[in-house]
All heavy atoms as an XYZ file, in Angstrom:
1029
protein
N     186.717    167.310    136.079
C     186.683    168.690    136.537
C     185.628    168.808    137.629
O     184.529    168.270    137.524
C     186.349    169.605    135.359
C     186.164    171.028    135.756
S     186.141    172.096    134.315
C     186.358    173.631    135.181
N     185.967    169.547    138.676
C     185.037    169.748    139.783
C     183.894    170.655    139.366
O     184.077    171.579    138.565
C     185.753    170.382    140.979
C     186.749    169.442    141.632
O     186.592    168.207    141.494
O     187.685    169.934    142.284
N     182.722    170.395    139.931
C     181.586    171.280    139.709
C     181.889    172.638    140.311
O     182.801    172.787    141.127
C     180.318    170.669    140.315
C     179.872    169.433    139.561
O     180.170    169.258    138.388
N     179.150    168.561    140.228
N     181.119    173.646    139.919
C     181.386    175.031    140.333
C     180.083    175.631    140.850
O     179.073    175.603    140.147
C     181.912    175.815    139.127
C     182.252    177.243    139.396
C     183.302    177.580    140.228
C     181.528    178.267    138.814
C     183.627    178.900    140.465
C     181.838    179.592    139.042
C     182.898    179.909    139.878
N     180.118    176.146    142.072
C     178.913    176.692    142.685
C     179.223    178.008    143.392
O     180.203    178.106    144.111
C     178.326    175.700    143.700
C     177.033    176.179    144.303
C     175.830    176.031    143.615
C     177.014    176.811    145.539
C     174.633    176.489    144.155
C     175.823    177.274    146.084
C     174.644    177.104    145.386
O     173.468    177.573    145.908
N     178.342    178.994    143.158
C     178.377    180.253    143.903
C     176.969    180.476    144.435
O     175.995    180.464    143.658
C     178.782    181.452    143.016
C     180.175    181.257    142.426
C     178.712    182.757    143.819
C     180.579    182.334    141.423
N     176.853    180.635    145.743
C     175.547    180.872    146.361
C     175.016    182.247    145.953
O     175.789    183.190    145.762
C     175.656    180.788    147.881
N     173.697    182.364    145.821
C     173.124    183.663    145.435
C     173.212    184.673    146.571
O     173.274    184.298    147.748
C     171.667    183.319    145.128
C     171.368    182.133    145.987
C     172.664    181.351    146.038
N     173.252    185.931    146.186
C     173.149    187.035    147.134
C     171.994    187.904    146.633
O     171.464    187.656    145.544
C     174.443    187.875    147.182
O     174.569    188.595    145.947
C     175.677    187.011    147.425
N     171.609    188.930    147.363
C     170.549    189.799    146.846
C     170.886    190.437    145.494
O     169.995    190.752    144.716
C     170.399    190.862    147.931
C     170.821    190.166    149.183
C     171.951    189.256    148.753
N     172.195    190.594    145.181
C     172.566    191.272    143.948
C     173.304    190.393    142.937
O     173.660    190.860    141.855
C     173.425    192.502    144.254
O     174.637    192.110    144.872
N     173.522    189.138    143.262
C     174.205    188.258    142.307
C     173.491    186.908    142.246
O     172.938    186.437    143.242
C     175.685    188.078    142.670
O     175.817    187.429    143.904
N     173.514    186.278    141.081
C     172.747    185.041    140.897
C     173.430    183.820    141.491
O     174.636    183.824    141.744
C     172.672    184.917    139.377
C     173.936    185.547    138.906
C     174.183    186.695    139.859
N     172.637    182.792    141.668
C     173.184    181.480    141.983
C     173.835    180.950    140.706
O     173.252    181.030    139.624
C     172.073    180.536    142.422
C     172.560    179.113    142.643
C     171.428    178.159    142.975
O     170.364    178.248    142.314
O     171.626    177.334    143.866
N     175.040    180.457    140.838
C     175.753    179.826    139.728
C     175.937    178.370    140.121
O     176.571    178.076    141.134
C     177.130    180.494    139.483
C     177.886    179.778    138.374
C     176.966    181.969    139.189
N     175.344    177.485    139.373
C     175.405    176.058    139.680
C     175.800    175.322    138.406
O     174.955    174.954    137.599
C     174.041    175.587    140.199
C     174.072    174.155    140.711
O     175.159    173.553    140.786
O     172.986    173.629    141.028
N     177.107    175.160    138.229
C     177.627    174.480    137.049
C     177.938    173.042    137.444
O     178.879    172.775    138.181
C     178.881    175.163    136.530
C     178.650    176.477    135.820
C     177.379    177.020    135.683
C     179.712    177.168    135.273
C     177.179    178.225    135.022
C     179.521    178.383    134.610
C     178.252    178.909    134.485
N     177.123    172.149    136.956
C     177.314    170.720    137.218
C     178.028    170.134    136.007
O     177.411    169.535    135.131
C     175.962    170.064    137.459
C     175.241    170.649    138.653
C     173.860    170.092    138.806
N     173.119    170.927    139.740
C     171.828    170.819    139.937
N     171.120    169.924    139.267
N     171.227    171.600    140.805
N     179.317    170.337    135.990
C     180.107    169.922    134.832
C     180.010    168.420    134.588
O     180.003    167.976    133.443
C     181.563    170.342    135.003
C     181.770    171.834    135.032
C     182.479    172.431    136.060
C     181.248    172.649    134.035
C     182.680    173.811    136.075
C     181.442    174.023    134.050
C     182.165    174.600    135.074
N     179.904    167.634    135.676
C     179.815    166.182    135.516
C     178.523    165.755    134.827
O     178.446    164.677    134.256
C     179.973    165.476    136.869
C     178.916    165.886    137.901
O     178.257    166.939    137.725
O     178.765    165.157    138.901
N     177.488    166.622    134.873
C     176.217    166.324    134.217
C     176.018    167.165    132.946
O     174.987    167.062    132.293
C     175.057    166.596    135.187
C     175.087    165.734    136.415
C     174.021    166.158    137.429
O     173.036    166.812    137.086
N     174.229    165.783    138.672
N     176.978    168.022    132.640
C     176.921    168.911    131.473
C     175.692    169.825    131.546
O     175.032    170.082    130.551
C     176.979    168.110    130.163
C     178.086    167.102    130.174
N     179.405    167.473    130.109
C     178.071    165.754    130.305
C     180.159    166.396    130.185
N     179.379    165.346    130.311
N     175.408    170.296    132.776
C     174.279    171.192    133.038
C     174.805    172.431    133.742
O     175.555    172.337    134.721
C     173.257    170.514    133.960
C     172.633    169.288    133.377
C     171.162    169.497    133.110
O     170.548    170.414    133.632
N     170.601    168.647    132.294
N     174.398    173.590    133.242
C     174.830    174.864    133.800
C     173.592    175.684    134.134
O     172.696    175.811    133.307
C     175.696    175.614    132.787
C     176.742    174.769    132.030
C     177.393    175.599    130.937
C     177.776    174.226    132.977
N     173.529    176.210    135.358
C     172.357    176.963    135.802
C     172.768    178.325    136.363
O     173.708    178.404    137.164
C     171.613    176.207    136.910
C     171.109    174.864    136.496
N     169.837    174.664    136.050
C     171.721    173.651    136.452
C     169.674    173.387    135.754
N     170.800    172.756    135.980
N     172.053    179.361    135.952
C     172.154    180.697    136.551
C     170.740    181.079    136.972
O     169.822    181.052    136.143
C     172.650    181.735    135.538
C     174.084    181.675    135.080
C     174.329    182.716    133.987
C     175.021    181.934    136.246
N     170.571    181.458    138.246
C     169.235    181.806    138.750
C     169.322    183.001    139.686
O     170.256    183.103    140.464
C     168.650    180.663    139.575
C     168.428    179.378    138.885
C     167.834    178.360    139.882
N     168.030    177.005    139.437
C     169.050    176.225    139.783
N     169.981    176.651    140.596
N     169.133    175.004    139.318
N     168.321    183.857    139.617
C     168.219    184.955    140.575
C     168.258    186.307    139.901
O     167.699    186.494    138.825
N     168.917    187.237    140.559
C     169.075    188.588    140.026
C     170.556    188.867    139.850
O     171.385    188.321    140.570
C     168.436    189.609    140.965
C     166.942    189.399    141.072
C     166.214    190.568    141.700
O     166.858    191.557    142.094
O     164.981    190.487    141.785
N     170.868    189.731    138.895
C     172.271    189.996    138.598
C     172.520    191.489    138.441
O     172.292    192.057    137.373
C     172.689    189.250    137.322
O     174.063    189.450    137.080
N     172.973    192.085    139.522
C     173.454    193.463    139.476
C     174.584    193.629    140.485
O     174.577    194.521    141.333
C     172.324    194.481    139.690
C     171.480    194.272    140.930
C     171.738    194.988    142.101
C     170.426    193.377    140.937
C     170.966    194.797    143.240
C     169.640    193.198    142.059
C     169.916    193.912    143.216
O     169.151    193.724    144.349
N     175.602    192.748    140.385
C     176.726    192.851    141.316
C     177.450    194.186    141.135
O     177.411    194.785    140.057
C     177.619    191.677    140.945
C     177.272    191.358    139.538
C     175.829    191.727    139.371
N     178.093    194.627    142.197
C     178.800    195.905    142.145
C     179.844    195.908    141.034
O     180.038    196.906    140.361
C     179.460    196.190    143.497
C     179.977    197.586    143.593
C     180.187    198.028    145.011
O     179.356    197.712    145.877
O     181.209    198.704    145.243
N     180.504    194.772    140.848
C     181.500    194.658    139.795
C     181.190    193.404    138.972
O     181.662    192.316    139.282
C     182.913    194.594    140.395
C     183.991    194.616    139.339
O     183.760    194.288    138.177
N     185.189    194.991    139.744
N     180.380    193.573    137.941
C     179.940    192.429    137.127
C     181.125    191.740    136.454
O     181.148    190.513    136.344
C     178.919    192.874    136.085
N     182.110    192.506    136.013
C     183.272    191.901    135.347
C     184.023    190.980    136.308
O     184.446    189.889    135.908
C     184.192    192.982    134.803
N     184.169    191.391    137.551
C     184.859    190.545    138.533
C     184.028    189.300    138.850
O     184.556    188.187    138.898
C     185.143    191.330    139.803
N     182.736    189.483    139.051
C     181.875    188.346    139.376
C     181.858    187.338    138.224
O     182.093    186.146    138.420
C     180.444    188.813    139.690
C     179.498    187.678    139.974
C     179.453    187.104    141.226
C     178.682    187.162    138.974
C     178.596    186.039    141.495
C     177.819    186.106    139.228
C     177.776    185.540    140.492
N     181.556    187.808    137.036
C     181.426    186.908    135.894
C     182.771    186.452    135.340
O     182.834    185.448    134.625
C     180.578    187.536    134.791
C     179.110    187.456    135.097
C     178.429    188.553    135.612
C     178.394    186.288    134.881
C     177.075    188.484    135.902
C     177.044    186.209    135.173
C     176.388    187.305    135.682
O     175.053    187.230    135.973
N     183.843    187.179    135.641
C     185.157    186.778    135.152
C     185.507    185.361    135.568
O     185.931    184.540    134.745
N     185.308    185.053    136.845
C     185.596    183.709    137.346
C     184.607    182.687    136.775
O     184.986    181.571    136.442
C     185.539    183.682    138.877
C     185.776    182.314    139.484
C     187.167    181.748    139.245
O     188.074    182.492    138.837
O     187.344    180.533    139.475
N     183.351    183.078    136.634
C     182.330    182.190    136.077
C     182.702    181.811    134.643
O     182.695    180.628    134.276
C     180.936    182.866    136.132
C     179.902    182.061    135.371
C     180.505    183.097    137.585
N     183.049    182.795    133.851
C     183.396    182.541    132.446
C     184.704    181.755    132.347
O     184.837    180.866    131.500
C     183.429    183.862    131.652
C     181.998    184.435    131.567
C     184.015    183.652    130.260
C     181.920    185.849    131.037
N     185.655    182.043    133.236
C     186.914    181.293    133.231
C     186.660    179.811    133.531
O     187.223    178.929    132.865
C     187.885    181.887    134.248
N     185.822    179.531    134.522
C     185.487    178.140    134.843
C     184.775    177.467    133.666
O     185.054    176.319    133.331
C     184.592    178.089    136.089
C     185.299    178.421    137.376
C     186.191    177.285    137.848
O     185.942    176.116    137.578
N     187.252    177.629    138.555
N     183.860    178.203    133.049
C     183.130    177.669    131.900
C     184.080    177.352    130.755
O     184.030    176.262    130.174
C     182.053    178.659    131.448
C     181.270    178.268    130.199
C     180.488    176.974    130.421
C     180.333    179.395    129.792
N     184.955    178.284    130.421
C     185.900    178.061    129.321
C     186.838    176.882    129.611
O     187.165    176.097    128.717
C     186.690    179.326    129.014
C     185.862    180.380    128.293
C     186.747    181.492    127.726
N     185.973    182.524    127.088
C     185.497    182.463    125.839
N     185.730    181.397    125.104
N     184.812    183.465    125.331
N     187.259    176.760    130.865
C     188.124    175.648    131.268
C     187.395    174.316    131.059
O     187.968    173.367    130.516
C     188.543    175.816    132.726
C     189.598    174.824    133.138
O     190.435    174.402    132.344
N     189.562    174.446    134.405
N     186.140    174.268    131.454
C     185.322    173.069    131.241
C     185.148    172.787    129.744
O     185.348    171.656    129.284
C     183.962    173.251    131.918
C     182.850    172.402    131.358
C     182.799    171.031    131.581
C     181.840    172.977    130.597
C     181.774    170.248    131.054
C     180.807    172.223    130.078
C     180.779    170.860    130.307
O     179.762    170.097    129.784
N     184.784    173.811    128.991
C     184.506    173.623    127.567
C     185.739    173.195    126.788
O     185.628    172.485    125.788
C     183.925    174.908    126.973
C     182.533    175.303    127.485
C     182.153    176.684    126.971
C     181.490    174.261    127.117
N     186.918    173.590    127.243
C     188.155    173.226    126.543
C     188.352    171.713    126.503
O     188.983    171.196    125.588
C     189.357    173.897    127.206
N     187.794    171.002    127.478
C     187.948    169.557    127.530
C     186.793    168.789    126.937
O     186.753    167.559    127.023
N     185.838    169.485    126.349
C     184.646    168.821    125.816
C     184.678    168.800    124.293
O     185.042    169.770    123.665
C     183.375    169.537    126.298
C     183.221    169.543    127.807
C     183.265    168.155    128.419
O     182.601    167.234    127.897
O     183.980    167.981    129.422
N     184.260    167.664    123.753
C     184.175    167.511    122.307
C     183.057    166.523    122.012
O     183.064    165.403    122.523
C     185.507    167.000    121.750
C     185.503    166.924    120.232
O     184.708    167.639    119.593
O     186.295    166.144    119.684
N     182.076    166.964    121.242
C     180.967    166.091    120.889
C     179.945    165.919    121.998
O     179.157    164.980    121.977
N     179.953    166.792    122.970
C     179.022    166.715    124.097
C     177.729    167.445    123.797
O     177.671    168.357    122.979
C     179.627    167.373    125.340
C     180.689    166.591    125.975
C     180.101    165.589    126.931
N     181.186    164.888    127.576
C     181.102    163.646    127.976
N     180.010    162.968    127.813
N     182.132    163.084    128.545
N     176.705    167.075    124.551
C     175.446    167.801    124.569
C     175.409    168.545    125.908
O     175.433    167.917    126.968
C     174.271    166.827    124.460
O     173.064    167.535    124.476
N     175.393    169.866    125.835
C     175.484    170.712    127.030
C     174.214    171.543    127.134
O     173.761    172.109    126.143
C     176.721    171.634    126.932
C     177.996    170.802    126.779
C     176.797    172.566    128.138
C     179.198    171.586    126.290
N     173.651    171.596    128.340
C     172.458    172.402    128.575
C     172.780    173.534    129.527
O     173.441    173.326    130.542
C     171.332    171.557    129.184
C     170.693    170.622    128.218
C     169.418    170.006    128.771
O     168.834    170.562    129.721
O     169.027    168.972    128.244
N     172.285    174.720    129.192
C     172.399    175.852    130.104
C     170.998    176.381    130.363
O     170.188    176.498    129.450
C     173.352    176.952    129.585
C     173.493    178.064    130.616
C     172.921    177.493    128.246
C     174.711    178.932    130.460
N     170.728    176.639    131.630
C     169.435    177.155    132.069
C     169.680    178.512    132.719
O     170.412    178.594    133.712
C     168.789    176.200    133.086
C     168.520    174.844    132.516
N     167.316    174.497    131.978
C     169.322    173.752    132.379
C     167.367    173.253    131.550
N     168.575    172.777    131.771
N     169.104    179.552    132.143
C     169.258    180.903    132.682
C     167.881    181.418    133.084
O     166.994    181.544    132.240
C     169.930    181.851    131.675
C     171.329    181.333    131.316
C     169.996    183.273    132.250
C     172.071    182.170    130.292
N     167.739    181.681    134.371
C     166.474    182.181    134.927
C     166.792    183.402    135.786
O     166.918    183.310    137.001
C     165.784    181.100    135.748
N     166.965    184.530    135.120
C     167.286    185.768    135.832
C     166.059    186.680    135.831
O     165.536    187.031    134.777
C     168.472    186.478    135.161
C     169.788    185.700    135.195
C     170.855    186.438    134.401
C     170.252    185.480    136.633
N     165.623    187.042    137.025
C     164.460    187.918    137.157
C     164.810    189.355    136.803
O     163.953    190.130    136.380
C     163.901    187.845    138.576
N     166.096    189.707    136.980
C     166.553    191.062    136.668
C     168.055    191.012    136.448
O     168.770    190.259    137.116
C     166.249    192.036    137.826
C     166.887    193.389    137.609
C     166.302    194.317    136.752
C     168.098    193.721    138.215
C     166.901    195.541    136.514
C     168.704    194.941    137.978
C     168.109    195.846    137.128
O     168.707    197.050    136.879
N     168.552    191.811    135.508
C     169.996    192.005    135.359
C     170.236    193.403    134.826
O     169.448    193.929    134.046
C     170.657    190.937    134.472
C     169.958    190.656    133.181
C     170.256    191.373    132.040
C     169.005    189.661    133.101
C     169.623    191.104    130.838
C     168.364    189.376    131.908
C     168.678    190.105    130.775
N     171.338    194.008    135.275
C     171.663    195.379    134.851
C     172.505    195.358    133.579
O     172.851    194.307    133.041
C     172.342    196.140    135.988
C     173.683    195.556    136.383
O     174.188    194.623    135.792
N     174.273    196.118    137.428
N     172.835    196.543    133.097
C     173.531    196.646    131.814
C     174.923    196.015    131.849
O     175.346    195.409    130.864
C     173.603    198.095    131.347
O     174.260    198.888    132.306
N     175.646    196.135    132.965
C     176.974    195.517    133.003
C     176.867    193.994    133.039
O     177.714    193.294    132.480
C     177.799    196.049    134.178
O     177.141    195.834    135.398
N     175.816    193.461    133.639
C     175.593    192.015    133.605
C     175.227    191.562    132.201
O     175.585    190.453    131.786
C     174.483    191.622    134.580
O     174.882    191.821    135.910
N     174.514    192.407    131.455
C     174.127    192.075    130.086
C     175.360    191.768    129.248
O     175.409    190.774    128.521
C     173.330    193.242    129.463
O     172.157    193.453    130.227
C     172.964    192.957    128.026
N     176.381    192.606    129.352
C     177.617    192.396    128.592
C     178.279    191.083    128.990
O     178.740    190.327    128.135
C     178.569    193.569    128.813
C     179.891    193.409    128.084
C     180.735    194.650    128.240
C     182.097    194.598    127.617
N     182.436    193.598    126.688
N     178.275    190.795    130.275
C     178.922    189.576    130.742
C     178.120    188.327    130.334
O     178.705    187.298    130.000
C     179.121    189.626    132.261
C     179.992    190.792    132.728
S     181.528    191.036    131.783
C     182.413    189.545    132.148
N     176.802    188.433    130.334
C     175.975    187.319    129.858
C     176.249    187.048    128.383
O     176.331    185.893    127.950
C     174.495    187.617    130.076
C     174.004    187.548    131.512
C     172.605    188.135    131.623
C     174.028    186.114    132.016
N     176.399    188.112    127.624
C     176.731    187.971    126.213
C     178.064    187.230    126.068
O     178.189    186.318    125.238
C     176.790    189.348    125.549
C     176.926    189.297    124.059
C     175.804    189.216    123.247
C     178.178    189.324    123.455
C     175.923    189.159    121.860
C     178.310    189.262    122.083
C     177.175    189.184    121.278
N     179.060    187.596    126.883
C     180.365    186.924    126.839
C     180.242    185.445    127.202
O     180.916    184.592    126.610
C     181.359    187.616    127.768
C     181.753    188.990    127.284
O     181.537    189.357    126.128
N     182.312    189.792    128.179
N     179.382    185.144    128.166
C     179.171    183.760    128.576
C     178.558    182.949    127.429
O     179.017    181.842    127.124
C     178.265    183.739    129.810
C     178.065    182.387    130.473
C     178.086    182.559    131.979
C     176.746    181.788    130.060
N     177.554    183.512    126.778
C     176.918    182.817    125.660
C     177.892    182.694    124.490
O     177.896    181.695    123.765
C     175.612    183.519    125.236
C     174.645    183.635    126.416
C     174.959    182.787    124.071
C     174.298    182.342    127.106
N     178.734    183.688    124.309
C     179.753    183.620    123.262
C     180.690    182.431    123.496
O     181.070    181.732    122.551
C     180.533    184.936    123.230
C     181.412    185.117    122.039
C     181.953    186.525    121.962
O     182.442    187.053    122.984
O     181.887    187.105    120.869
N     181.044    182.170    124.756
C     181.884    181.010    125.075
C     181.167    179.715    124.704
O     181.778    178.769    124.187
C     182.257    181.014    126.554
N     179.862    179.671    124.951
C     179.085    178.489    124.576
C     178.996    178.339    123.062
O     179.026    177.228    122.534
C     177.687    178.568    125.189
C     177.660    178.419    126.710
C     176.333    178.894    127.267
C     177.948    176.982    127.106
N     178.914    179.457    122.367
C     178.905    179.418    120.907
C     180.229    178.858    120.371
O     180.244    178.090    119.413
C     178.631    180.809    120.348
C     178.326    180.775    118.870
O     177.291    180.268    118.455
N     179.234    181.317    118.070
N     181.322    179.238    121.014
C     182.628    178.689    120.640
C     182.642    177.172    120.828
O     183.267    176.446    120.048
C     183.748    179.328    121.462
C     183.963    180.795    121.133
O     183.464    181.270    120.084
O     184.621    181.481    121.949
N     181.932    176.685    121.866
C     181.856    175.241    122.113
C     181.101    174.541    120.985
O     181.438    173.414    120.619
C     181.186    174.971    123.459
N     180.082    175.205    120.441
C     179.364    174.647    119.295
C     180.310    174.550    118.101
O     180.362    173.525    117.410
C     178.117    175.490    118.944
C     177.491    175.010    117.642
C     177.095    175.448    120.070
N     181.081    175.609    117.887
C     182.050    175.607    116.787
C     183.069    174.486    116.936
O     183.614    173.994    115.952
C     182.771    176.956    116.705
C     181.855    178.088    116.265
O     180.756    177.814    115.729
O     182.238    179.256    116.489
N     183.309    174.053    118.201
C     184.283    172.991    118.471
C     183.661    171.599    118.397
O     184.323    170.610    118.693
C     184.913    173.211    119.849
N     182.363    171.526    118.022
C     181.741    170.222    117.825
C     180.769    169.780    118.895
O     180.287    168.650    118.868
N     180.472    170.647    119.850
C     179.500    170.316    120.890
C     178.114    170.791    120.483
O     177.965    171.653    119.622
C     179.902    170.972    122.218
C     181.210    170.441    122.735
O     181.301    169.330    123.215
N     182.255    171.252    122.616
N     177.098    170.252    121.132
C     175.727    170.733    120.963
C     175.353    171.471    122.238
O     175.532    170.944    123.340
C     174.768    169.574    120.748
C     175.017    168.807    119.483
C     174.095    167.607    119.354
O     173.246    167.358    120.189
N     174.276    166.859    118.282
N     174.850    172.688    122.093
C     174.481    173.500    123.260
C     173.017    173.877    123.145
O     172.570    174.365    122.104
C     175.354    174.772    123.358
C     174.879    175.655    124.501
C     176.823    174.400    123.540
N     172.280    173.624    124.226
C     170.876    174.016    124.324
C     170.760    175.065    125.424
O     171.160    174.828    126.563
C     169.997    172.817    124.647
N     170.242    176.227    125.057
C     170.041    177.319    126.016
C     168.564    177.413    126.348
O     167.730    177.633    125.469
C     170.534    178.643    125.430
C     170.213    179.913    126.211
C     170.785    179.861    127.620
C     170.723    181.137    125.472
N     168.238    177.228    127.616
C     166.871    177.379    128.118
C     166.792    178.738    128.815
O     167.472    178.959    129.818
C     166.519    176.248    129.082
C     166.549    174.907    128.430
N     165.454    174.379    127.787
C     167.560    174.014    128.293
C     165.786    173.195    127.289
N     167.059    172.963    127.573
N     166.001    179.624    128.254
C     165.893    181.016    128.707
C     164.551    181.192    129.410
O     163.504    181.139    128.785
C     166.010    181.947    127.511
C     166.047    183.390    127.865
C     165.012    184.285    127.807
C     167.174    184.118    128.342
N     165.430    185.521    128.209
C     166.760    185.448    128.548
C     168.500    183.770    128.622
C     167.620    186.426    129.012
C     169.354    184.751    129.076
C     168.917    186.061    129.270
N     164.585    181.375    130.731
C     163.372    181.546    131.526
C     163.149    183.032    131.792
O     164.090    183.750    132.141
C     163.507    180.789    132.856
C     163.760    179.315    132.661
C     165.059    178.824    132.481
C     162.707    178.409    132.638
C     165.291    177.473    132.286
C     162.932    177.053    132.443
C     164.224    176.592    132.273
O     164.454    175.250    132.070
N     161.923    183.462    131.625
C     161.614    184.872    131.833
C     160.194    185.013    132.347
O     159.322    184.179    132.024
C     161.781    185.666    130.528
C     160.897    185.163    129.438
N     159.613    185.627    129.233
C     161.094    184.193    128.517
C     159.068    184.971    128.222
N     159.945    184.094    127.764
N     159.960    186.050    133.126
C     158.612    186.367    133.578
C     157.757    186.605    132.343
O     158.167    187.336    131.428
C     158.660    187.608    134.465
C     157.310    187.991    135.050
O     156.282    187.838    134.369
O     157.289    188.470    136.195
N     156.588    186.003    132.305
C     155.704    186.133    131.146
C     155.339    187.589    130.868
O     155.004    187.943    129.737
C     154.437    185.302    131.353
N     155.440    188.452    131.874
C     155.089    189.864    131.722
C     156.305    190.759    131.440
O     156.153    191.964    131.283
C     154.390    190.363    133.007
C     153.160    189.573    133.391
C     152.042    189.696    132.360
O     151.823    190.817    131.854
O     151.417    188.669    132.058
N     157.497    190.177    131.417
C     158.727    190.979    131.287
C     159.258    190.925    129.858
O     159.983    190.007    129.474
C     159.782    190.481    132.265
C     160.967    191.419    132.378
O     161.288    192.117    131.393
O     161.580    191.458    133.457
N     158.896    191.931    129.078
C     159.325    191.974    127.681
C     160.822    192.227    127.535
O     161.436    191.772    126.570
C     158.559    193.056    126.920
C     157.092    192.705    126.750
O     156.741    191.515    126.835
O     156.288    193.631    126.539
N     161.431    192.935    128.480
C     162.854    193.269    128.383
C     163.715    192.013    128.421
O     164.607    191.830    127.582
C     163.264    194.236    129.508
O     162.449    195.408    129.424
C     164.725    194.621    129.408
N     163.456    191.146    129.384
C     164.249    189.922    129.491
C     163.946    188.984    128.322
O     164.848    188.359    127.763
C     164.035    189.251    130.865
C     164.656    190.143    131.955
C     164.638    187.854    130.900
C     164.490    189.647    133.361
N     162.693    188.913    127.919
C     162.330    188.116    126.745
C     163.095    188.606    125.516
O     163.686    187.807    124.785
C     160.828    188.190    126.487
C     160.350    187.614    125.146
C     160.656    186.131    125.046
C     158.874    187.894    124.948
N     163.106    189.914    125.297
C     163.771    190.471    124.115
C     165.276    190.238    124.140
O     165.880    189.978    123.095
C     163.454    191.956    123.990
C     162.012    192.198    123.568
C     161.571    193.648    123.670
O     162.430    194.520    123.946
O     160.376    193.909    123.472
N     165.906    190.297    125.323
C     167.336    190.012    125.384
C     167.585    188.554    125.004
O     168.529    188.245    124.265
C     167.922    190.316    126.762
C     169.406    190.079    126.834
C     170.282    190.911    126.160
C     169.922    189.003    127.540
C     171.661    190.686    126.195
C     171.284    188.771    127.596
C     172.155    189.614    126.922
N     166.746    187.658    125.482
C     166.872    186.252    125.088
C     166.730    186.068    123.592
O     167.463    185.298    122.971
N     165.781    186.793    123.001
C     165.598    186.709    121.547
C     166.811    187.255    120.803
O     167.182    186.737    119.752
C     164.323    187.444    121.143
C     163.066    186.724    121.596
C     161.789    187.513    121.382
O     161.858    188.751    121.172
O     160.710    186.894    121.434
N     167.440    188.298    121.355
C     168.680    188.808    120.748
C     169.768    187.747    120.785
O     170.503    187.561    119.805
C     169.168    190.056    121.492
C     168.446    191.321    121.142
C     169.033    192.514    121.878
O     170.279    192.635    121.938
O     168.246    193.314    122.404
N     169.876    187.054    121.917
C     170.865    185.984    122.015
C     170.581    184.900    120.977
O     171.496    184.409    120.322
C     170.868    185.381    123.423
C     171.378    186.278    124.541
C     171.165    185.604    125.889
C     172.834    186.645    124.341
N     169.318    184.545    120.837
C     168.923    183.534    119.842
C     169.344    183.973    118.444
O     169.882    183.197    117.668
C     167.416    183.304    119.907
C     166.926    182.285    118.879
C     165.433    182.345    118.680
N     165.098    183.671    118.130
C     163.943    184.280    118.338
N     163.017    183.742    119.082
N     163.715    185.466    117.802
N     169.099    185.251    118.129
C     169.422    185.762    116.794
C     170.929    185.894    116.577
O     171.432    185.635    115.478
C     168.748    187.116    116.572
C     167.226    187.013    116.537
O     166.684    185.896    116.382
O     166.572    188.070    116.687
N     171.658    186.289    117.625
C     173.113    186.479    117.503
C     173.887    185.159    117.465
O     174.986    185.107    116.923
C     173.638    187.328    118.665
C     173.228    188.789    118.563
O     172.806    189.226    117.464
O     173.319    189.507    119.585
N     173.306    184.116    118.069
C     174.000    182.829    118.161
C     173.089    181.706    117.642
O     172.630    180.854    118.405
C     174.434    182.557    119.605
C     175.340    183.615    120.163
C     174.862    184.555    121.071
C     176.672    183.683    119.775
C     175.697    185.538    121.584
C     177.513    184.664    120.279
C     177.026    185.595    121.187
N     172.825    181.689    116.338
C     171.864    180.717    115.799
C     172.310    179.260    115.917
O     171.475    178.359    115.819
C     171.715    181.139    114.335
C     172.952    181.907    114.020
C     173.365    182.567    115.301
N     173.584    179.000    116.144
C     174.052    177.617    116.271
C     173.641    176.995    117.610
O     173.641    175.774    117.756
C     175.569    177.559    116.117
N     173.281    177.835    118.575
C     172.842    177.350    119.881
C     171.337    177.101    119.808
O     170.577    177.964    119.380
C     173.175    178.374    120.992
C     174.690    178.516    121.134
C     172.536    177.969    122.316
C     175.124    179.588    122.131
N     170.915    175.916    120.236
C     169.481    175.597    120.289
C     168.865    176.413    121.419
O     169.267    176.291    122.578
C     169.282    174.109    120.527
N     167.927    177.261    121.088
C     167.348    178.207    122.045
C     165.902    177.836    122.342
O     165.124    177.580    121.422
C     167.395    179.620    121.453
C     166.873    180.685    122.368
C     167.696    181.311    123.274
C     165.533    181.063    122.324
C     167.222    182.289    124.123
C     165.034    182.045    123.158
C     165.882    182.664    124.067
N     165.557    177.808    123.618
C     164.167    177.559    124.030
C     163.769    178.631    125.038
O     164.457    178.826    126.047
C     164.028    176.183    124.641
N     162.691    179.329    124.747
C     162.176    180.363    125.635
C     161.097    179.755    126.519
O     160.214    179.038    126.038
C     161.594    181.510    124.804
O     161.069    182.498    125.633
N     161.168    180.043    127.820
C     160.224    179.495    128.783
C     159.602    180.622    129.604
O     160.200    181.094    130.561
C     160.925    178.512    129.731
C     161.610    177.391    129.042
N     160.955    176.296    128.526
C     162.936    177.184    128.774
C     161.826    175.465    127.984
N     163.031    175.985    128.111
N     158.394    181.072    129.223
C     157.726    182.081    130.047
C     157.283    181.465    131.365
O     156.810    180.321    131.404
C     156.537    182.517    129.207
C     156.349    181.464    128.180
C     157.632    180.729    128.035
N     157.457    182.221    132.431
C     157.110    181.752    133.770
C     156.067    182.701    134.336
O     156.262    183.919    134.328
C     158.366    181.739    134.679
C     158.012    181.324    136.086
C     159.444    180.833    134.097
N     154.972    182.154    134.806
C     153.920    182.951    135.441
C     154.328    183.210    136.886
O     154.732    182.288    137.600
C     152.578    182.222    135.403
C     152.045    181.995    134.014
C     151.641    183.274    133.300
O     151.268    184.255    133.967
O     151.699    183.305    132.057
N     154.235    184.455    137.300
C     154.536    184.808    138.692
C     153.308    184.556    139.552
O     152.195    184.838    139.144
C     154.977    186.258    138.800
C     156.285    186.551    138.091
C     157.450    185.742    138.620
O     157.623    185.586    139.816
N     158.250    185.200    137.713
N     153.540    184.034    140.734
C     152.426    183.724    141.649
C     151.888    184.974    142.309
O     152.510    185.956    142.467
C     152.890    182.733    142.709
């Protein structure tokens, strides 16, 4: 399967899915005008990749400085797809990066950890320069 990349914009994150390395990265800010349209293709590509994986170790790195409420729902859907991959026999590690001063993003990551306990969750506070 080909890797999947979307360049970042001021309102949408960089999506860098390196399927050949089983590494998935989301970085930047996420408040696209239509989050369902933006993330729809991202989640479709992810599900297509996950359908062919069994017994893999998959890492996802999410480093979003800001995301709006419609992106929150789509992020939840993305993590749900990864949870389904765990149910199918894969191991998924979620690395959640957040500004050390941003309790909102930290708390959303903790909600994901609590909602999807089968996913190995690691929180990474980042100091802003």
